[in-house]
N, C-alpha and C positions, 0 to 999 in steps of 0.2 A: 559826133556829127559827121556825115559823109557828103562830099560833093562829087557829082557824077558828070561826065561828058554825055550830054543828052543825045548826041548823034551816034555815039558808039556804045553807050552804056558802060564805059570803062570808068573805074574809080579814079578821081583826080587827087583828092586829099581827104583825110579823115582826122577828126580831133574830138576829144571828149571834154567839154568845158565844165560838166557837172559830175558830182559823185553819185547821183541818183537819176531817175527817169526824167526826161524832158516832157513837160505837160503843155507848154505853149510856146509860140514863136511868132516873130514879126520882123519884116524888113524895115530898114530905115528908108525915108523918102528918096534918098540918093542911091539906094541899092547897095551901098558899100558896107553896111553893117547889118547884123542879124541879132535881134534880142531873143533871149530864151528864158523860160520860167521852168523851175525844177522842183522836184520833191525834196531836194536837199535844202530847201528853205531860202534859196537865193534866186535872183534874176541876174542875167549877164548880158553884156553887149560884146560881140566878137566881130572881128574883121572878116568879111566874106572871102576876100582874096587869099588871105594867109591863115585864117583860123585863129589868129592871135586874140587873146582876151584883152578887151579895152577897159571895161568897167565891171564891177560886181556891186549889186544892190542888196544890202542887208537891212532888215527891219521887220519883215513878216515873221510871224510865229508859225512854224511848221511849213506845209506845202505852199509853194507859189504856183498857181494854176495858169495864169495868163499874163500877157504883156501886149502893149500897143504903143507905137510911136505917135506923137502928134504930127499933123501934116507938115509942119515946118521943121520937124526933127529935133526940136529943142527940148521936148519933154518925153518922158516914158511913163506910162500908166501900168500898174501891176495890180493883180487881185489874188487873194489867197484864202487858205483855210481858216485864217483868223478873222474872217468876215469883214475885211477892210479892202478898200481901194486906196492905193498910194500913188501919188504923182511925184516924179523925180525930175531933177535937172539931168538931161541926157549927156551933158558934157562934164559935169563935176561929180555926179552921183548923189548930190544932196537931195533929201526929201523936202518937197515943197508943200504938199497938202495931203491930208488924211481924210478919207470919206468912209462912212460906216453905213452900208445898206442894211445891216442888222437883220438879215433874213437867211442866214446860212453862208456857206463857203462861196466866195466870189470866183466863178469859173470862166468868166468872159469879160473883157474890157475892150472897148473900141471907140476911137475918135470918129466923129462925123467928118465928112470931107472939108467942111468949113473950119474945123478946129475949135469951134465955139462950144460944141456939145460933146459930152463924153457919155458913153453907154456902158452899163454894167448888167450882168446877169448872174444870179445865184444858182446853186445846185437845185434849189426847190422850184426854179422856173420864174422867179420874180425879175422883171426887167425894169431898170430905171434909167432915165435920161437926166444928166447933170449939166449945169453950167460949169465948163471946165475951169474958168478963171476964178470962180468964187466958191464952187462946191455946192451951189444951190440946186435943189432937186426941181426939175422942170416937168417930168411926166413919169408915170409908173404903170406897169402892166403886171397884175398878179394872176396869171392864168397858168395853173399847174400843168396844163397839157403842153405848154411850150417849154418843155424841160430838156431841150437838147443844146442849142447854141444860137447865136445870132451874128449878123454882120450888117454893114451899113451900105445902102444904095441910095444916095441922095437924101431925100427927106423921109424915106421909108426904111424899116428894118426887115431883115429876113430872119424869120423864126423857124428853126427846125423843130418840128413837133414830134411827140412820141408816137404818133400814128404814121410816121414815115413821110409826112408832107413837109415841104418848105413853103411858108406863107409870108407875104409881105404885110407888115403892120404899119399903119400910119399913126404915129403917136399923137397927132393933132386931132384926128377924127375917131380913132379907135378901130377903124375898118381893117379887116384882114382879107387877103385874097391868095389862094393857092397858086404857086407858080411851078413847083416841081412835086411829083408824087413818087416816092420810092416805097412801094407797098410792102416789100419783103425784108427791108433792112432797117435797123435802128441807126439814125444819123447821130454821130458824136461830134462832128465838126463841119463847119460850112464857111465858105468865103466867096465873095464876089470878086470878079476881075475889076480893075479900076474903071473900065468903060461900062461896067454893069451888064455886059452882054453874055458873060459866062459865069457859071456857078460851080464851085467844087464842093463835093460832099465827102467827108471821111466816114467810112462805114466799119471801122474796127478791122477785124480779120478778113472782111470782104473787100478791102482795098479802098481806093479813092475813085470817084466818078466825076467826070467833067460834063456839064450840061449846057445846052443852049437855052438861055432864059426866055427868049422870045417864043420858041416852039415847045419848050419843055422836054425836048428830046435829048437822050444821052449821046455824048460825042465819043467818049472812050473811057475805059477803066484802067487804072494802074493797080496791078496786083500787089498784095502785101498786107501788113497789119498796121493801120495808121489811125491816130487819134486826133490829129490836128492838121489843118491846112492853112496856107497863107499865100496870096499872090504878091509878087514884087510890085512896086508902084508903077513900073512901066508895063506890067501885064505879061511879060515874056517868060517869067519864071514862076513855078509853083513849088513852094516848100512844103514838105509833108513830114510829120514827126511820128515816130513809132513809140509804143510804150516802153521799149528797152533803152530809150534815150537817143537813138539814131535820128538824124535829120537828113533828108535827101532833097535835092533840087532837080526839077524836071522842066524842060521847055514846054510851056503851056499851050503854045500855038498849034501843036500837032501831036499825034500819038507817037511815042518813041518807037524807032525802028527795031530796037532790040530791047528785050525785057532785061531789067537789072538782075544781077545774080542774087540768089537768096542766101 
């Protein structure tokens, strides 16, 4: 993983916590830790300031695709190729709960802002909403067209569809409304800023785009090959992960003055 000075585009520090590609990442609520999911079958928590490894989570069989902190930072949710969602104690590393969506590899997990609900998405496009404390299933969407990714914005979900659109889905009513349309690119990752005003989309080798949610207009593009995006809880940093295992941090409030070295 690589940390950059976003004012000068100079590399500050680099570390490699995994032995294989990083597939998912998430900031802790206090911005001090970064959780990563990897093809090496583990999830890890590292200190953002030093890069030091804090915890390693083992239990998934094969690839771990995604990670998410609970809003209070006490729990970490992970999803993987073994078709399970696992909830861990983020302080001790102990597994607390096992959920089985049973519809393919789990490629996305996300806590709702209230911490009461947990969302999961499988590679086949099935989205489920869970009661985080009990593991009870609350809602489900089996729409194969929504086969990219999701994120949380209050009571609605953002679904990146295979037609290049990002739509909000209300799990209570089932209604969908398009908020972003990227006609020429396949979206592989999406994330709302904490205030819900900006949306980041990862477009593989076409980089990352930052959008104004209200207008649907593109703000700027970060060049590179990226498969995952995540805002820090204060909305100031945007973490982007690449297929080769690198993670870069950008200041999300403005376009970088200097492009990062390739």
